[in-house]
C-alpha positions, 0 to 999 in steps of 0.5 A, spaced: 793 596 638 790 591 634 789 584 638 784 578 638 783 577 645 775 579 644 770 576 640 763 577 638 757 573 639 753 573 632 746 572 632 743 565 632 749 562 635 757 563 633 763 567 635 768 570 631 773 576 632 770 582 632 773 584 625 771 578 622 764 578 625 763 585 622 764 582 615 760 576 616 754 581 618 755 585 612 755 578 608 748 577 611 745 583 610 748 582 602 744 576 602 748 571 605 743 565 607 742 564 614 745 558 618 749 553 614 756 553 618 758 548 621 763 551 626 766 558 627 771 558 632 774 553 637 778 554 644 785 552 644 783 546 648 777 544 644 782 543 638 787 539 642 781 534 643 780 534 636 787 533 635 788 527 641 782 524 638 785 524 631 791 521 633 788 515 637 784 514 630 777 516 634 775 522 629 776 526 623 783 529 620 784 535 625 790 540 625 795 540 630 793 545 636 796 552 636 794 559 639 794 562 632 790 557 628 785 561 625 778 557 628 782 559 635 783 566 633 776 567 631 777 568 624 775 562 620 768 558 619 767 551 616 761 551 612 757 545 612 758 541 604 757 534 606 750 530 606 749 523 610 751 518 605 758 523 604 756 526 598 757 533 596 751 536 599 753 544 600 749 549 605 745 555 601 750 559 605 756 555 602 753 556 595 752 563 596 759 564 598 763 560 592 759 563 587 764 564 581 767 557 583 765 550 581 765 547 588 771 543 587 774 541 593 781 544 592 781 552 590 783 553 583 788 559 580 785 565 579 778 563 581 774 569 583 769 567 589 763 572 592 766 571 599 773 574 596 770 581 596 769 580 603 775 578 605 774 570 606 778 565 602 779 558 602 786 556 605 786 549 606 786 546 599 783 539 601 777 543 605 772 546 600 768 548 606 774 551 610 774 559 609 778 564 613 778 572 613 783 576 611 781 584 613 786 587 609 782 584 602 776 585 605 773 591 600 767 593 604 770 594 611 772 601 610 765 603 607 762 600 613 767 603 618 766 610 615 758 609 615 759 606 623 763 612 625 759 617 622 752 614 625 755 614 632 757 621 631 765 620 631 770 623 625 775 618 626 777 612 629 781 615 634 776 619 637 771 612 638 777 609 640 778 614 646 771 614 648 770 607 649 777 606 653 781 603 647 788 604 645 787 610 640 792 608 635 787 610 629 787 602 627 780 599 626 783 592 629 778 587 632 777 590 639 775 596 635 770 592 631 767 589 637 766 595 640 762 598 634 758 592 633 756 592 640 755 600 640 750 600 634 746 596 629 750 594 622 751 599 617 751 597 610 752 602 605 750 599 599 744 595 602 741 601 606 743 608 602 738 612 600 739 617 595 737 625 596 738 631 592 738 638 595 739 645 592 740 652 594 738 658 590 738 665 592 732 668 588 734 675 589 728 679 589 729 685 593 723 689 590 719 684 594 723 683 600 727 689 602 724 694 597 730 697 594 729 700 588 736 701 585 736 693 585 729 691 584 728 685 580 721 685 578 718 679 577 716 679 570 714 673 566 721 672 564 723 671 571 717 666 573 719 662 567 727 662 569 726 661 576 721 655 575 726 652 569 732 652 574 728 649 580 725 644 576 731 642 572 734 641 579 730 635 581 731 636 588 728 633 595 730 639 598 730 647 596 734 652 600 731 658 598 734 665 600 731 672 598 725 669 596 719 672 599 712 669 599 710 671 592 716 668 589 715 662 593 709 660 590 711 661 583 716 656 584 712 652 587 706 652 583 711 650 577 714 644 580 711 637 578 705 636 582 704 643 584 704 647 590 700 641 593 706 637 593 711 642 594 710 645 601 715 650 604 718 652 612 719 659 612 722 664 616 722 671 613 724 671 605 729 664 607 725 657 606 726 650 606 721 647 600 720 640 599 717 634 596 712 632 601 710 626 597 717 623 599 718 626 605 714 627 611 714 633 617 711 636 623 710 643 625 715 642 632 720 639 628 722 647 625 726 652 628 727 659 625 733 664 627 732 671 626 738 676 624 733 682 622 732 681 614 737 675 614 736 669 618 735 662 617 729 656 618 731 649 620 726 643 619 727 636 620 723 631 615 723 623 615 722 619 609 715 616 608 718 609 606 723 608 611 726 611 617 731 616 614 731 623 617 734 629 615 735 636 618 735 641 613 738 649 614 737 654 609 740 661 611 742 667 609 748 670 612 749 678 613 755 681 609 761 681 613 761 689 612 754 689 614 755 687 622 760 687 627 765 681 626 763 679 633 756 679 631 756 675 625 760 670 629 755 669 633 750 669 627 754 663 625 755 659 631 748 659 633 746 656 627 751 651 627 749 649 634 742 649 633 743 644 627 747 639 631 741 639 636 737 636 631 737 629 629 739 625 622 743 627 617 744 635 617 745 639 611 745 647 610 745 651 604 744 658 602 747 664 601 754 666 604 759 672 604 765 668 607 769 663 604 770 659 610 765 659 616 763 652 619 770 649 622 769 642 621 763 642 616 764 638 609 763 642 603 759 639 597 763 642 592 770 639 594 767 633 597 763 630 591 766 625 587 764 628 581 762 635 578 763 638 572 762 645 575 766 644 581 769 651 581 764 655 577 761 661 581 755 662 583 754 669 583 759 673 578 763 676 579 764 675 587 765 668 586 762 662 589 758 664 595 752 660 595 754 653 598 751 646 600 755 643 607 754 637 611 755 635 618 760 630 618 758 627 624 751 625 621 753 621 615 753 623 608 757 621 602 757 626 597 756 624 590 755 629 585 755 637 585 753 642 579 752 649 578 746 651 574 745 658 570 739 661 573 738 665 566 733 670 567 731 667 574 737 670 578 743 673 578 745 667 583 746 660 580 743 654 583 747 649 586 745 642 586 748 637 590 747 629 590 748 624 596 747 618 599 745 617 606 745 610 611 739 608 614 742 608 621 746 614 620 740 618 620 736 616 626 741 619 631 741 625 635 747 628 637 
């Protein structure tokens, strides 16, 4: 139920209703100067006293008291706009909010102020300083809500409300926003987003790994060039490498910008997570390995060197469905997902897959990305799309792009690369 019974105290003073406070904090994160607000909210008793003084001629014009008044509901603010001599002398905050207008006292038809995109509008024609909040017109609300829920480990508003003892109606009303603000620091996706690229490549090197001469593909010069070319072209931060033993990994690492000194790798057998150590730091304690015979997975957590963002990457190679019993195959898959969800930060898995759907609730970059010119392109012809990149929706990922790149002579698996953004608050959480 969306009510306005509780308000959120802002840093530095002032009280606003939860959803209005969240919008104010988003504006602060986007550059709104601190201070410059004369009034946020009033109690009904304070409004009655102001009106009484106005009627007696002892104070300025005041609105008739009402429980529905914007200041009483905590969805309004009066900016400082007048100097000591009564002249127009706006605070820096008012100048920021009114960008796009000319500072006139009355709103002009069609004016587009910066405040509008955050849901704040001048609703009293004679008061240039008065802004009231309309959540339905706040263009940043949905993105902030999505980021906060993910950061706290919830997929839906209902889940969060139920966990916090609120009416689980699925509506992000004021009480829900008050709870969100109290349980997490502000998340502003546009201000704190970090761009990341993840690729997965099955190098198909049975000669060096399984040793099957019937399917061997020698590491010829053409193959070396093909693997390096497709890996460099992906320009990723992380590469989930499968069927890629040490000799092949060394070829790829040596051909990347900065060479093998920059491009390091955590491995488990023929699986590996290759990463850009110039951008991402690591620790040996942050690595897990799952052994499924020739198949398996390696899981590693990384921290961005220029910030606090953390990303956990799991590179896996699942055995074909006809190679193991259904029960064993399910145990492998469940073990990988359980191990991933114990790790901090944004959680992403990538690798070779022999089942179309096997990670319930996880998000497939192929279908979730905002843009893709090769969304339905097979990564292994004619078996269809088997190489995948997926994310745990609890950890906060916005998939931006998905691309399949022809590996040429390098492999009969094509490379998959996905672009995403992560929020700073989202990646610090441990589930």
